[in-house]
C-alpha positions as CSV (number, residue, x, y, z in Angstrom):
1,X,-29.5,-21.6,19.6
2,X,-25.8,-22.4,20.0
3,X,-25.4,-22.5,16.2
4,X,-26.8,-19.0,15.9
5,X,-24.4,-17.5,18.5
6,X,-21.5,-19.2,16.6
7,X,-22.6,-17.6,13.4
8,X,-22.9,-14.2,15.1
9,X,-19.4,-14.6,16.6
10,X,-17.9,-15.6,13.2
11,X,-19.6,-12.6,11.5
12,X,-18.3,-10.3,14.2
13,X,-14.8,-11.6,13.7
14,X,-15.0,-11.1,9.9
15,X,-16.3,-7.5,10.4
16,X,-13.3,-6.8,12.8
17,X,-10.9,-8.3,10.3
18,X,-12.3,-6.2,7.4
19,X,-12.1,-3.1,9.6
20,X,-8.4,-3.8,10.3
21,X,-7.7,-4.3,6.6
22,X,-9.6,-1.1,5.9
23,X,-7.3,0.8,8.3
24,X,-4.0,-0.7,7.1
25,X,-4.5,-0.9,3.3
26,X,-4.0,2.9,2.7
27,X,-0.6,2.6,4.5
28,X,0.4,-0.2,2.2
29,X,-0.6,1.8,-0.9
30,X,1.4,4.8,0.5
31,X,4.5,2.8,1.2
32,X,4.5,1.2,-2.2
33,X,4.4,4.7,-3.8
34,X,7.0,5.9,-1.4
35,X,9.5,3.1,-2.1
36,X,9.0,3.5,-5.9
37,X,9.3,7.2,-5.7
38,X,12.6,6.9,-3.7
39,X,14.0,4.5,-6.3
40,X,12.9,6.6,-9.2
41,X,13.6,10.1,-7.9
42,X,16.8,9.8,-5.9
43,X,19.7,9.9,-8.4
44,X,21.9,7.5,-6.4
45,X,19.1,5.0,-6.0
46,X,18.2,5.2,-9.7
47,X,21.9,4.7,-10.8
48,X,22.1,1.8,-8.4
49,X,18.9,0.2,-9.8
50,X,20.0,0.7,-13.4
51,X,23.4,-0.9,-12.7
52,X,22.2,-3.8,-10.5
53,X,18.8,-4.7,-12.1
54,X,18.3,-3.0,-15.5
55,X,15.2,-5.1,-16.4
56,X,13.4,-4.3,-13.2
57,X,14.4,-0.6,-13.4
58,X,12.8,-0.4,-16.8
59,X,9.6,-1.9,-15.3
60,X,9.8,0.6,-12.5
61,X,9.9,3.4,-15.1
62,X,6.8,2.0,-16.7
63,X,5.0,2.0,-13.3
64,X,6.0,5.6,-12.5
65,X,2.5,6.9,-13.0
66,X,0.9,4.3,-10.7
67,X,3.6,4.9,-8.1
68,X,3.0,8.7,-8.1
69,X,-0.7,8.1,-7.8
70,X,-0.2,5.6,-5.0
71,X,2.1,8.0,-3.2
72,X,-0.3,10.9,-3.1
73,X,-3.6,9.0,-2.8
74,X,-2.2,6.6,-0.2
75,X,-0.8,9.5,1.7
76,X,-4.0,11.4,1.8
77,X,-6.0,8.3,2.6
78,X,-3.7,7.4,5.4
79,X,-3.9,10.9,6.9
80,X,-7.7,10.6,6.7
81,X,-7.6,7.3,8.6
82,X,-5.3,8.8,11.3
83,X,-7.3,12.0,11.6
84,X,-10.7,10.2,11.9
């Protein structure tokens, strides 16, 4: 009997952990997109990135599409989590 209650307790903890991850993941996606968009769209930040880290800046440029998608989808998804 005790073993069964331990399994129920563990499964409840896992469900709570998954629910927390489900809430915070959209914010992580949104902030990734936000940081990438700031670096790629603000002229000062782009010039700074090109001067200080040209290889990474080229990689950022290749990831522009996923950053834009993350920004919009993560933002809408985060708003949905807050609203509901």
